[in-house]
C-alpha positions as CSV (number, residue, x, y, z in Angstrom):
1,M,23.5,23.1,-0.4
2,K,21.5,22.5,2.8
3,N,19.9,25.6,4.4
4,S,19.8,27.3,1.0
5,S,17.3,30.1,0.4
6,H,16.5,28.8,-3.1
7,F,16.2,25.3,-4.4
8,D,16.0,23.8,-7.8
9,F,13.2,21.6,-6.6
10,L,10.6,21.5,-3.9
11,V,9.4,18.0,-3.2
12,V,6.2,17.7,-1.2
13,G,6.0,14.4,0.7
14,A,8.7,12.2,2.1
15,G,7.2,8.8,1.3
16,F,8.3,6.5,-1.5
17,A,7.4,8.9,-4.3
18,G,8.9,12.0,-2.8
19,S,12.0,10.4,-1.4
20,V,12.9,8.5,-4.7
21,V,12.4,11.7,-6.7
22,A,14.5,13.7,-4.2
23,R,17.4,11.3,-4.3
24,E,17.5,11.0,-8.0
25,L,17.4,14.8,-8.5
26,A,20.1,15.2,-5.9
27,D,22.3,12.6,-7.6
28,A,21.8,14.6,-10.8
29,G,23.2,17.7,-9.1
30,R,20.0,19.5,-8.3
31,S,19.3,21.1,-4.9
32,V,16.2,19.8,-3.3
33,L,14.0,20.7,-0.4
34,V,11.8,17.9,0.9
35,I,8.8,18.8,3.1
36,D,6.3,16.6,4.9
37,K,3.4,17.6,7.1
38,R,3.9,14.6,9.3
39,P,6.7,14.7,12.0
40,H,8.7,12.0,10.2
41,I,9.8,10.8,6.9
42,G,8.7,7.5,5.2
43,G,5.1,8.3,4.6
44,N,2.8,5.4,5.4
45,A,5.7,3.0,5.3
46,Y,7.2,4.6,8.4
47,D,8.2,2.2,11.1
48,E,9.7,2.6,14.6
49,L,10.4,0.7,17.8
50,D,7.4,0.7,20.1
51,A,7.7,1.3,23.9
52,Q,8.6,-2.4,24.3
53,G,11.3,-2.3,21.6
54,I,9.4,-4.1,18.9
55,L,9.7,-2.7,15.4
56,V,6.1,-1.8,14.3
57,H,4.6,-0.2,11.2
58,R,2.6,2.7,12.5
59,Y,0.3,2.9,9.5
60,G,-0.4,-0.8,9.0
61,P,1.7,-3.6,7.4
62,H,3.9,-2.8,4.4
63,I,5.1,-5.9,2.7
64,F,7.6,-5.3,-0.1
65,H,7.3,-7.4,-3.3
66,T,8.1,-6.8,-6.9
67,N,8.8,-8.5,-10.2
68,G,10.9,-5.5,-11.2
69,E,14.6,-6.4,-10.9
70,R,15.4,-2.7,-11.6
71,I,13.2,-1.5,-8.8
72,F,14.6,-4.0,-6.3
73,A,18.2,-3.2,-7.3
74,Y,17.5,0.5,-6.9
75,L,16.2,0.2,-3.4
76,S,19.0,-2.2,-2.5
77,R,21.3,0.9,-2.7
78,F,19.7,2.1,0.5
79,T,19.0,-1.1,2.5
80,E,20.0,-4.7,3.1
81,W,17.1,-7.1,3.0
82,R,15.5,-9.9,5.0
83,P,13.9,-12.5,2.8
84,Y,10.2,-12.8,3.7
85,E,7.2,-14.3,2.0
86,H,3.9,-13.1,3.4
87,R,1.2,-15.5,4.3
88,V,-2.4,-14.7,5.2
89,R,-5.2,-16.8,6.7
90,S,-8.9,-15.9,6.7
91,V,-11.3,-16.7,9.5
92,V,-14.5,-18.3,8.2
93,D,-16.9,-19.9,10.7
94,G,-14.2,-19.9,13.4
95,H,-11.6,-21.8,11.3
96,L,-8.5,-20.5,9.6
97,Y,-8.1,-21.1,5.8
98,P,-5.3,-20.2,3.4
99,F,-5.9,-16.9,1.6
100,P,-5.8,-16.2,-1.4
101,I,-8.0,-19.2,-2.0
102,N,-6.0,-22.3,-3.1
103,R,-6.6,-26.0,-3.3
104,D,-6.0,-26.5,0.5
105,T,-8.7,-23.9,1.1
106,L,-11.2,-25.9,-0.9
107,N,-10.3,-29.2,0.6
108,R,-10.5,-28.0,4.2
109,L,-13.6,-25.9,3.7
110,Y,-15.6,-28.5,1.9
111,A,-14.0,-31.8,3.1
112,L,-12.7,-32.6,-0.4
113,D,-9.6,-34.3,-1.7
114,L,-9.0,-32.4,-4.9
115,D,-5.8,-32.5,-6.9
116,E,-4.9,-29.6,-9.2
117,A,-7.1,-30.7,-12.0
118,G,-9.9,-31.4,-9.6
119,A,-9.6,-27.9,-8.1
120,E,-9.7,-26.4,-11.6
121,A,-12.8,-28.4,-12.4
122,Y,-14.4,-27.4,-9.1
123,Y,-14.0,-23.7,-9.8
124,E,-15.4,-24.2,-13.3
125,Q,-18.4,-26.0,-11.7
126,V,-19.3,-23.3,-9.2
127,R,-18.3,-20.2,-11.0
128,V,-21.1,-17.7,-12.0
129,P,-20.2,-16.5,-15.5
130,R,-20.2,-12.8,-15.9
131,D,-19.7,-11.1,-19.3
132,P,-18.6,-8.4,-19.4
133,V,-16.5,-8.4,-16.2
134,R,-16.8,-4.8,-15.0
135,T,-16.9,-4.9,-11.2
136,S,-15.2,-6.6,-8.3
137,E,-18.3,-8.7,-7.8
138,D,-18.1,-9.8,-11.4
139,V,-14.5,-10.8,-11.0
140,V,-15.0,-13.0,-8.0
141,L,-18.3,-14.6,-9.0
142,N,-16.8,-15.3,-12.4
143,S,-13.8,-17.0,-10.8
144,V,-15.0,-18.9,-7.7
145,G,-18.8,-18.7,-7.5
146,R,-21.2,-17.4,-4.9
147,D,-20.4,-19.4,-1.8
148,L,-16.7,-18.6,-1.7
149,Y,-17.5,-15.0,-2.7
150,E,-19.8,-14.6,0.3
151,K,-17.5,-16.4,2.7
152,F,-14.2,-14.6,1.9
153,F,-14.9,-11.5,-0.1
154,L,-18.3,-9.9,0.3
155,N,-18.2,-8.7,3.9
156,Y,-14.5,-7.9,3.8
157,T,-15.0,-5.6,0.9
158,R,-18.0,-3.9,2.6
159,K,-15.8,-3.2,5.6
160,Q,-12.7,-2.2,3.7
161,W,-14.3,0.1,1.2
162,G,-17.7,1.0,2.7
163,M,-19.2,-0.1,-0.6
164,E,-20.6,-3.1,-2.3
165,P,-18.3,-5.1,-4.5
166,S,-20.7,-4.4,-7.4
167,Q,-19.8,-0.7,-7.0
168,L,-16.0,-1.2,-7.2
169,K,-14.0,-1.5,-10.4
170,A,-12.8,-5.0,-11.4
171,G,-9.2,-4.2,-10.7
172,V,-9.7,-4.2,-6.9
173,A,-10.6,-7.9,-6.8
174,A,-8.3,-8.8,-9.7
175,R,-5.4,-8.1,-7.4
176,I,-6.2,-11.3,-5.5
177,P,-5.5,-14.5,-7.4
178,T,-7.3,-17.8,-7.2
179,R,-5.1,-20.9,-7.2
180,T,-5.4,-24.5,-8.1
181,N,-2.1,-25.4,-6.4
182,T,-1.2,-25.3,-2.7
183,D,0.9,-22.2,-2.8
184,D,-0.2,-20.3,0.3
185,R,2.0,-17.2,-0.2
186,Y,0.0,-14.0,-0.5
187,F,2.4,-12.8,-3.3
188,T,4.3,-14.7,-5.9
189,D,6.6,-12.0,-7.1
190,T,10.2,-12.8,-7.9
191,F,11.5,-10.4,-5.2
192,Q,9.9,-10.6,-1.7
193,A,11.8,-9.1,1.2
194,M,11.7,-6.6,4.1
195,P,14.2,-3.9,4.7
196,K,16.6,-5.5,7.2
197,D,16.7,-2.5,9.5
198,G,13.2,-1.2,8.7
199,Y,11.7,1.2,6.2
200,T,12.6,4.3,8.1
201,R,16.3,3.5,8.0
202,M,16.0,2.9,4.3
203,F,14.4,6.3,3.8
204,E,17.0,8.0,6.0
205,A,19.7,6.5,3.8
206,M,17.9,7.6,0.6
207,L,17.5,11.2,1.9
208,D,21.1,11.4,3.2
209,H,22.6,13.6,0.5
210,P,24.3,17.0,0.6
211,N,21.9,18.3,-2.0
212,I,18.8,17.4,0.1
213,E,17.3,19.4,2.9
214,V,14.4,17.8,4.8
215,R,11.8,19.6,6.8
216,V,9.1,17.6,8.6
217,S,6.0,18.9,10.4
218,T,5.8,21.3,7.4
219,D,2.5,21.7,5.5
220,Y,2.8,22.7,1.8
221,Q,-0.2,25.0,2.1
222,N,1.7,27.0,4.8
223,V,5.0,27.4,3.0
224,K,4.2,27.3,-0.8
225,S,4.3,31.1,-1.0
226,S,7.5,31.5,1.0
227,V,9.7,28.7,-0.5
228,S,11.7,29.6,-3.5
229,A,12.1,26.7,-5.9
230,G,12.3,26.3,-9.7
231,H,10.0,23.4,-9.9
232,T,7.6,21.5,-7.5
233,V,7.1,17.7,-7.3
234,Y,3.9,17.1,-5.5
235,S,3.0,13.7,-4.0
236,G,0.0,14.7,-1.8
237,P,-3.7,14.5,-2.6
238,I,-4.3,16.1,-5.9
239,D,-7.7,17.6,-4.8
240,A,-6.1,19.3,-1.9
241,F,-3.5,20.9,-4.2
242,F,-6.3,22.6,-6.1
243,D,-8.2,23.6,-2.9
244,Y,-10.9,21.0,-3.7
245,R,-12.2,23.1,-6.6
246,F,-14.5,20.4,-7.9
247,G,-15.1,18.8,-4.5
248,R,-13.2,16.2,-2.5
249,L,-12.1,13.0,-4.1
250,P,-13.2,10.0,-2.1
251,Y,-10.6,8.2,-0.1
252,R,-10.8,5.3,2.3
253,S,-9.0,5.9,5.6
254,L,-7.9,3.6,8.4
255,R,-7.8,3.6,12.2
256,F,-5.0,1.5,13.8
257,E,-5.3,-0.1,17.1
258,H,-1.8,-1.2,18.3
259,E,-1.4,-3.6,21.2
260,H,1.5,-5.2,22.9
261,L,1.1,-8.6,24.5
262,A,3.9,-8.9,27.1
263,S,3.5,-12.5,28.0
264,V,2.8,-13.9,24.4
265,E,5.8,-14.8,22.2
266,Q,3.6,-15.5,19.1
267,F,0.0,-14.4,18.8
268,Q,-1.0,-16.0,15.5
269,E,0.4,-18.5,13.0
270,T,1.0,-16.1,10.1
271,G,1.8,-12.4,9.6
272,T,-1.7,-11.4,8.9
273,I,-5.1,-12.9,9.7
274,N,-8.2,-11.6,7.9
275,Y,-11.6,-11.4,9.5
276,P,-14.0,-11.0,6.6
277,N,-17.2,-11.7,8.6
278,D,-16.4,-11.0,12.2
279,H,-15.6,-7.8,14.1
280,A,-15.4,-4.2,12.9
281,F,-11.7,-4.6,12.0
282,T,-10.6,-6.3,8.8
283,R,-7.3,-7.9,9.9
284,I,-4.7,-8.4,12.5
285,T,-1.0,-8.2,11.7
286,E,1.8,-9.5,14.0
287,F,5.0,-7.6,13.2
288,K,7.5,-10.2,14.4
289,H,6.6,-12.4,11.5
290,L,7.5,-9.6,9.1
291,T,10.7,-8.5,10.8
292,G,12.1,-11.8,12.2
293,Q,12.7,-10.0,15.5
294,E,13.1,-12.1,18.6
295,H,11.4,-10.8,21.7
296,P,9.6,-12.5,24.7
297,G,6.5,-10.4,23.9
298,T,4.8,-9.5,20.7
299,S,3.1,-6.5,19.1
300,I,0.0,-6.5,16.9
301,V,-2.2,-4.1,15.1
302,R,-5.9,-4.2,14.2
303,E,-7.1,-2.2,11.2
304,Y,-10.5,-0.5,11.2
305,P,-11.5,1.0,7.9
306,Q,-13.3,4.3,8.0
307,A,-14.5,7.1,5.8
308,D,-12.8,10.0,7.7
309,G,-9.2,10.6,8.4
310,D,-5.9,10.6,6.5
311,P,-6.3,9.4,2.9
312,Y,-5.0,5.9,2.4
313,Y,-6.8,4.3,-0.5
314,P,-8.3,6.1,-3.6
315,I,-11.7,4.5,-4.1
316,P,-11.7,2.8,-7.5
317,C,-15.2,3.4,-8.8
318,E,-16.5,5.2,-11.9
319,E,-17.7,8.3,-10.1
320,S,-14.3,9.0,-8.4
321,E,-12.5,8.3,-11.7
322,Q,-14.5,10.9,-13.5
323,L,-13.9,13.4,-10.8
324,F,-10.1,12.6,-10.8
325,K,-10.0,13.2,-14.5
326,R,-11.2,16.8,-14.0
327,Y,-8.3,17.4,-11.5
328,E,-5.9,15.6,-13.8
329,E,-6.8,18.2,-16.5
330,L,-6.0,21.0,-14.1
331,A,-2.7,19.2,-13.2
332,K,-1.6,19.1,-16.9
333,Q,-2.1,22.8,-17.1
334,E,-0.3,23.6,-13.9
335,P,3.1,25.2,-14.7
336,G,6.2,24.1,-12.9
337,V,4.5,21.2,-11.0
338,T,4.9,17.5,-11.4
339,F,2.3,15.2,-9.8
340,V,3.5,11.7,-8.8
341,G,2.4,9.0,-6.3
342,R,-0.7,7.2,-5.1
343,L,-2.5,10.3,-3.9
344,A,-1.3,12.7,-6.6
345,Q,-2.2,10.3,-9.4
346,Y,-5.2,8.8,-7.6
347,R,-4.0,5.3,-8.2
348,Y,-4.0,2.1,-6.1
349,Y,-0.3,1.7,-6.4
350,N,1.9,-0.9,-4.7
351,M,5.1,0.3,-3.3
352,D,7.2,-0.9,-6.2
353,Q,4.8,0.8,-8.6
354,V,5.3,4.1,-6.8
355,V,9.0,3.7,-7.1
356,G,8.7,3.1,-10.8
357,A,6.4,6.1,-11.3
358,A,8.9,8.3,-9.4
359,L,11.9,7.1,-11.4
360,A,9.9,7.8,-14.6
361,A,8.9,11.3,-13.4
362,V,12.5,12.2,-12.6
363,K,13.7,11.0,-16.0
364,R,11.3,13.4,-17.7
365,L,12.5,16.2,-15.4
366,V,16.3,15.9,-15.9
367,D,16.5,14.6,-19.5
């Protein structure tokens, strides 16, 4: 059905949302045109070999983790996996500490010798009770108190979001646990792994179907009047779809500074190091930790949050949520269009959550 002049479905965006939707529709016998304004598939999860032959994530690190066996099994159709448990350190006063905060963090930072019960008692002693818990500041103060909040969270949040933690919804900080044990994994999900040959290869396998045609470097705004399709599945920014009728939804963007170190085999001890209080960047990721690749050199990326640029993170505050609801009402009334994905639903989704949302959307479309 490729090169058809009419398609059952037009799918806008070739990231997780669009690619999963396209494959499911194709498997159900529908003809699908997938377009993406970027010159590649995979969305922000796109990876490729850099000039030195190291597999890098062009849009920052993407670490796959999920508790959803169904989600993991679904993606396993399109990739083999490399087991990988992500670990992060945070730099505070020139020293590296496990993050999320655990018992080792407390013992090293404060020269203590706490056991698990002692760590729990310590948190209880220093916490600043907040009731109700409405903001990210409330969450952290209520959990670990002011000193840990100021050392690990406050300035990182300011850099990452360009806002005070007191302005952000509680869910932002609630994503980061506080531990009384010595588990230094960033995630504790049942399934933690990286696509063995990279994300792009996984997306290529997903979109490799006779019912799917893919066109990259293709902007929806430029082709929406010329493409003939029975239904559109849209995974781009919802405000852009409606030509910013109520104004622009706020997004946080990122600038990535990639660097190859030819004479360095390993740059840092874990995949990611956070810099909450130093530098304009928030973190450095070294890709060989993630991929397991062997190479005499190494490639890293520094992330600089910024207000302008491609939309990466919907900003979870009350004002943006109210604005999104106005667009959501328009979306409900839009005939022949389904909105799905982080930008289309204005949700701070993890990758597995996007896959779940896409599978649910297709079920509604084909049932």
